[in-house]
N, C-alpha and C positions, 0 to 999 in steps of 0.2 A: 504494500500500500504506500510505503514511503517513496518508492520510485515514481508512482503516479503523482504524488504531491510535488516531488522535485520537477517532474515534467510540467506541471501547472505553473510553477513559479519561474520557469525559464522565460516566460513572456516579459518579466521585469528584471530578472537576475540571470543573465545568460550563463549556461553551463554546458560543457561538452560531455559527450558520452565517451566512456573508455573503450578499449578494444573489444570488450564483451557486450557492448551495447547498453551499458548501465551507467547511471550517474554515480559518481563517487562522493560520499559524504560521510565521514567517519564520526562526526560529532554526535550522531544519534546513539552511539553505543552507551553513552553516559546514562541514558534513560532506561536501559535494560540490564545494567550490570550490578544493580543493588545499591547504587549511589543514593544516599538518603536525601540529597539536595535536588535530584532530578526525578520527575514523575511522568510516566506515560499512561494515558487512559485511552481505551478503545471505545468508540461509539458504536452501539449496536441498535438496530431497529428491527423489531420482530425477530430477535435472535440472530440477525445477520449483521456482519461487520459493515459499517457505513462510514467510518472515519476514525480519526484519532485526535487527541489533544496532548500537547507537551507543555508542562509547566516546570519551573525551577525556581531557585531562590537567588539567582544571579541578577542583581539589579543594576540598571544603568542610571536611574534617576532617583528612585525611592530610597529611603533609609533602610538599611538591612536590619530587619527586626524579625523575630520569630513569628511565624504565622503570615508573613507577607510573601507573596509569590509573584513571579513573572509569568504571565500568560504568553508563552513563547510562540507556539504554532497550533493551528487548528486546521484540519482537513476533513472535508465531507465529500464522499464520492458523488460524481455528477448525477447519478440516479436518485440521490436523496437531497439534492440542492433545491432551493426555492420551496421548501415544505416546512420551514420554521425549525428544522432540526438544529442547525447551527446556533440559532438564537436560544433555543432550549438548553443546549449544551453549555453555552456561555453563561447563562443564568445559573445553572447548577454549579459551574466552576466558581463563579464569583460569590455565590451565596451558599 
């Protein structure tokens, strides 16, 4: 799913494919290696994967305090876009 996300963002952030036809992006590993400061959440609709959200505690502007997080990335598959799912996910993440 992350490859689809990277494809979508190439419209504003050009990236090249490697020799295997994949985008290379190693920073995603932090979200799946047990690092307590990086969190990945999958979005499911009717039991099917529909997207993901990445949050962490790396701040660029806010004071670094316990319980404050950076909403880093959100991706919703095209089949689920324009149905209010992204809005619902954002509300759940923020509240």
